[in-house]
N, C-alpha and C positions, 0 to 999 in steps of 0.2 A: 225626668224624661224630657226630651225635646218635644216641641209642638208637632214636629213631623212624625215622631214615633207615636205620640198620643193619637194623632189622626189615624194612623194605621191601625192602632189597637181599637179605636172606636169603630173602625170599619169591620173589624173581626168580631166585635162584641155582639152577642145575640141576647134576646130576652130570655132570662132563665126560667120564666114561667111557661115558655113554649113547651109543647109536648115533643120530647126528643124523638119518639117513635114516628110521629107524623112528619117531623122534619126529614127523617131518613127516608120515609116512603116518598115524600115529595121529590127528594134528590135522586131517587132511583136506586138506593142501596139495597143489597140483598136482604130479603125479609128474614127475620129470625137471628141475625148476627148481633145486633145491638138493641135488643128488646127490653133490657132492664132500664126502665125509666129513671129510677132513683140513681143508679150508677151513672147514667149519661148526664143527668142534671148535676150531680156532684162533680163529674169530670169537667163540665163546662165551667162550674164555679172555680175549680182549682186552676184551670188554665187561664181564665180571665184574671184571676187574682195574681198569678205570676206575671202576666203581661203588664198589669197596672203597678206592680211593686217597684219601688225605687231602690237604688243600690244601698242606701243607708238603711232603709226599712228592712231589706233582706238580711243585712248583716245583723241588725238588732233581733230579728225574728229567728235567725238560724245561726247563732254563734257556734254551736257545737258542730254543725255541718261544715262551717269554715275551718274549724280546728281539725276535724278528722281528715278533711281534704288536704290540709297542709301537712299533716303527719304522713299520709301516704305519699304525697309528693316529695317529702323530705328524704325518702329512701333513695332518691336519685342523687343525693349528695355523695353516696358511695361510688357510683359510676363516675361522677364528676371528679371526685377526689383522686381516683386512680388514673383517670385520663390526664388530668393536669399534672399529676405526679410524674407520670412517664415523660411528659413534655419537659419537666424540670430536671429529670435524671440526666438527660443528655447534655445539660448545661452545668451540672455539678462537677466541680474540679476533682473531688475524690473519686467520683464514679468514673470520670474520664480517665483518671490515672490508673484505676483498677482494670477497666475493660476497654479503654480506647487504644488507638494506634497513632503513631507519630504523624504529625502534619508539619507543613512549612512553618518555621519560626520556633521549633522546638517544643511546641505544646502537643497535646493529644486530643483526639475527637473520636466519638463513637461512629463506626462505619455505617453508611446509609442503610445497608440491609438489616443490621441489628436495630438501628434507630426505628426503621419502619416496622420491624417485627414487634418491638415493644409496644408500639401504638396499635398494631393490627391484631395481635393475639387476643387481647381482651374483647375487641369488636367481633372477632370470629366466634368466641365463646358466647357473646351476647346474641349473635345471629342465631345460634342454636336455641338460646333461652327464649327468644321472642316467639319462636315456632312452638315451643313447649307451653308457653304461657296461655295461649287460647284454649286448647283442650283441657289443661289442668284447671284453669279458672272456670270454664263452663261446668266442670264437675265439682270443684271444691269451693268456688267463690273467691272473691278478691282477698278476703281476710286471711284465709288459710293458705292460699297460694303465696301471699306476701310473707307470711310467717315461715313457710318452707324456704323461700328465697333467702331470708335472713339467717336461717340455720346453715344453709349452704355457704353463705358469705363468710360466716364465722369460721367455718372449717377450711375453706380454700385460701384464706389469708395466710395460713401457716406455710403453704408451699412457697409463696413469694417471699415471706419474711426470712425463711431459712435457706433460700437459694444461694448457692455458691458459684453460680455461673450464669451467663446471659441466657443459656439454653433453658435452664430450670426456671429462671425468672420469667421467661416468655411463656413457658408451660403453666406456671402459676397464674399469670395474667389471663390465659385462655380459660382456665377453670373458674376464675373469679368472674369472668364475663357471663357465665350461664345465669347466675342470679341477677346480674344487671338486666338481662333480657326480661326476666320476670317482673322486675320493678318498673322498667320503662314502658312495658306493655300495659301494665295494670294501673299505674298511678293516674294518667290523664283520664282513663275511662272511669275509675272510681270517683275522682274529684268531680267530673262532669255530672255524675249520676246522683250525688248526694246533696248538691246545692241547688237553690232555685235558679231559674233561667237567667236572671239579671246578674248573678254571681259567677256564671260558668266561665266567662272570659278571665276575670280576676283570679279565680281559684286555680284554674288550669295553668295560668301564667306563673304561679308559684313554682312550677317545675323548673323554669329558667332561673328563678331565684335560688333554688337548691343547687343548680349548676354553679352559680356565682359564689354561693357560700362555700361549696367544695373548693372552688378556685382560690378563695381568700385563705382558707385554712392551709391549703397546699403552699400558696405563695408565702405565707407567714412562716410555715414550718421549714420550707426549703431555704428561705432567707436566713432563718436562725441556724440552720445546719450547714449552710453552704461553705462555711470557713473551716469546718471539721476536715481532718485529713484521714480519718479512719472509716471503716465500713458503716458506722452509725450515721454517717452523712446521708445515707439512703435507707438504712434499716430503721432509723428513728421515725422518719415520716411514714414508712410502711406499717410500723406498729400502731400508728395513730388510727388506722382503719378499724381497729378493734373497739374504738370508742363508740361507734355508731350502732352496731347491730343489737346489742342487748337492751339498751333503753327503748329502741324502736319495737323490739319484740314484746316488751312489757306493755307498751302503749297499744299496739295493734291487737294484742290478745283481747283487750277490752273494747275494741272499736266495733261499731255496728256494721253489719253487712249491708251492702247496697240494696235498698228496697226493690230496685229494678231487677236485680239478679234473683232476689227471693221470689218475686212475682212470676218471673219466667220459670222458676222451678215449682210453682204452684203453692208456695208457702206464704199465703197472704197474711196470716195472723202474725208471723214473724216480721213480715214486711211492714205491717202497721206499727209494730213495736219499734222498728228501726226508724220509721218516719217520726215517731214521737221523740225518740232519742236525738234525732238530728235537728229538731226544732226547739223552741223554747219550752221549758218545763211548764210555763203558764199557758202554753198554747192549748186551744180547746180541742175536744175530741172530734168535733165536726170538721175542722180544718184538716186534721190528719186523715180522716176518712175521705174527704174530697181529693186529697193528694193521692191516696191509694187508688181511688176510682180513676183518676187521670192516668196513672201508671198502668192499671189494668186495661183501660181502653186502648192505649198506645200499643201495649204488648199484644192485645187481641188483633189489632190491625195488622201488625207485623207477622203474627202467627199464620195468617191466611196465605202468606207467601211461601211457607214451607215448615217442616218439622224441626227436628234437632239440627242445629247449625253445623255445617262442615266447611272446610277450607274451599271446596269447590263452589259453595254458594257465593263466595266473594267475587267470582267472575261471571255470575249469572245475572241476566236482566239488568235492572237499574243499579244493582249493587256493584256492578263492574265499574260504572262511572264513579261511585263513591269510593271504591277501592283505589282507583287511579288518582283521584284527588288526594287521598290520604298518603299514598306512596310518594306523589310528587311533592307534597308539603314537607314530608320527612326528608326526602332526598335533597331538596333545595337548600336545607340548612348547611349542607357541605359546600355550596357553590357561591355563597355571597360574602366570603371573607371570614367565616367562622373558624376555619382552620388556622388562621393567623392568631386568633385568641387562644386556641388549644396549644399552640407552640410559641406563646408570647415571649417567654424568656429567651428562647433560642433565636426567635426573630429579632429581638432587640440586640442580641449579640452580633448577629449577622448585619444589622443595620449600622454597626459601628460603636455600640455602647459597651462599656466595660462589663465584666461578669457581675461584679457587685451591684453596679447601677442597674443592670438588667433585672436582677432579682427585686430590687427596690421598685423599679418601674412596673414589674409584673404585679407586685402587691397593690400598687396604686390602681393599675388597670383592673384588677379583680374587684376592688372596692367600688370603683366607678361603675362596673357592670351591675353590682348589687343596687346602686342608686338608680340605674336605668331600669332594672326590674321592678322596683317600687313605683317608679313613674309610669310603668306600663299598666298598672292596675287601673287608675282613673282613665288612662288613654283607651283602654278596652271598653270602658263604660260610655265614653263620649263618641268614639268613632267606630265604624264598621270594621269587621275582620279584613275584608278585601282592601279597604282604604289604607289600613295600617300596614298590611303586607306589601302592597304595591308602593306605598310611600317610602317605606324602609328600604326597599330594593333600589328605588331611584336615587336616594341619598348615598347608599353604599356603592352603587355603580360609579357615581361621580367621584367619590373619595378614592376608590380603588384605582381608577385611571390616573388620578392626580398622584397617588402613591407611585405608580409605575413611572410617571414623568419625572418625579423627584429622584428616583433611582437611576434615571437614564442620563441626566445632565452631569456635568463635572462635579465630583463628590468633594464635600467639605464637611466641617463640623456642623454647619447649618443644615445641610441636606440630610445628614445622619439624624439630627434631632427632628427634622421635619418628617422623616420616614417613621421614626419611633412614635411621634405624636399622632400621625395619621393612623398607625396601627391601633393606638389606644382609642381614637375616635370611631374607627370602623367597628371595633369590638363593642363600644358603648351603644352605637346605633343598632347593632344586631341584638344586643341584650335588652334594648328598650322596645323594639318593634318586631323584627322577623322571628327571633327566638321564642318569646313568650306567646305571640299570637299564633304561631304554628301549632303549638300544643292545643290551643283553644279550637282551631279549625279541625285538627285531627280528631279530637274528642267529639265534636259536634257533627262531623260529616258522616260517620258510620251509623248504621241502623242499630237500634238497641239490641236486636236479636244477634247481630254479628259483631258487636263492639269488641269483645275480648279477642276475637280472631282478627278483626280489622286493624286494631291498634298494634297487634303483634306483627302482622304482615307488613304494615306500614313502616314499623321500625326496622324490619328486615330490609326494606328498600333503602332505609337510611344507611345501614351497614354495608349493603351492596355498593352504594355510591361512595361511602366514606373510606372503605378499605383501600381501593386503588387511589383515591384522592390523598390519603395519608402518605402513601408511597410517593405520589407526585409532589406533595408539599415538602416532604423530607428531601426529595431529590432537588427541588428548586432552591432550598435554603442551605443544604449541607455543602461544606467546602469540598467534599469528595464528589459531589454531584454537579449541578449546574451553577451553584453559587450565585443565584439571582438576587438575593436580598429583596429589596422593595419592588423589583421588576415583576415579582409574582403578582403584583396588582393588575397587570395587563391580563394575566390568565384568569384570575378570579373575577375581574371586571367583565370579561367576555362570558364566563359561565353564568354570572348574575344576570346578564342581558337575556340569555336563554330562559332563565327562571322567570324573568319579568314577562316575556312574551307568553309563556305557558300559563302563568297565573292570570294575565289579563283576559285571555280567552276562555280559561277553564275554571277559575276560582269563583264560586258564587258567594253572595253576601249571606252569612249565617246568623248575624247578630239579631237578637230579639225574636228568634223563631223557636217555638217549642219543637220537641222531637216529632210530634204528630205532624206539624206543619212541614217540617223538613222531609218526612217520609212522603207526604203528598206531593211536594214540589219535585222531588227526584222521580217519583212514580209518573208524574205528568211530563217529565223530560223538559222542564222549564229551562230556558237558556240561562247561563251563569250570570249574564248582565241584566236579566229580568227578575232574578230572585227577590231583590229588594222591593220592587214595585208590585209584585203579584200579591193579591189579597186572597187569603184562605179563611173561609168562614169557620167559626169555632164548632159548628155542627157537622162539618164535612169529615168523612173518614177515608176517602180515597179520591 
């Protein structure tokens, strides 16, 4: 930990020998709410321990928590796989020959409306899925909801695989989108709840890594199949989707449920067992009970704000601010150059690269994104969420406008390669900063009580923004549309500027804050730029 962080934690540390009940009376808290002296002392111990824990110590003490967080996040590889797959279909020669229409030069291309439909249908299905995720998860838990999604995923792949027309393929993608919504709503929430405070950034960042892994598999598969001239050029990659659900179902069946969800349901004994499974086998009983006390305390604080959570609670009181931040973080992923990565192969073709080289470059691009994701893990431990997000935006805004300039001058082989390289660098920056840190911010911003609902609605905001942006992206790149190639950098650069301004004034610093501290900071309506400097005592509950 840096000295600055240590100083902050020293300021929040209190004498554990102090009487918790007297502390609360002195601070004017309501009598009778937190009168269990042992529970409060244990909660103090657990929270101070998490603040003092280093990144490496947390990994050593909670290896299984890291493992299960990664397993749940890995479900996102299926949404990533299919999203990138659709982006590659429109560049596959056999697919264009089967479903395309003639263009100048004697070749064929997929019409803009069908290109957009292939991208948008899955997102429309996921939009439905994320709204279903919250109520289902509140009732069944993260584990059973994810298992339900995996069963649905296995079934809906059949529609896409056996499709004989673009219409049926689009319908298949829409049905596949529903379980995507369950996965993307639950994964960041589960990962953030099962790991210690210092690991939340790194573990939720593995969501972006899963996206990159899906992209690499698709890039390799489509590169291998792109020279085929029959229907297996696209059916082969579609069939690869069946590789993921069954192994994940087996693993997740044996996964521990989130102890936070169990405590909210009043199942404290099961929560204690989950805590023990998520820590080291050699961990002592007292440490697990301290963690349980910390969870119970935070849940009790939030319980005072209302009973059974509903979607309406997301727009009430201070939760409205938290919901807006979550929605803006998700939506902003579509406005900072990310859609160039989702349509990388097609973008490279429009930038002047050959079809075969575009597939090769896409594979390189996907591998570089994975490297960026890995680099994001220590980055999230060294720098604040707000710093990484704003810094990533500044870099990509600059690169996007340079991309637009390269596409505006007299075109040559050099400018074509420059546009392709800039597309790769923009994707790399996104994968190392904006992408992974957004998931950390989303998971940490919502209250524990409303987390399953909040992450679902936030992801819905992502799809609301993405669906029209996909059409816009397709229109900008498609030869039947505006045929802008790299000039799209002007558009995405402009939208990224809007994201920067919104985040500068609205995004608080969440790093090194417990969920209790975040509840208090939002409850007190602390300014986003003062979150980092505000000291919250470990004994405070409101």
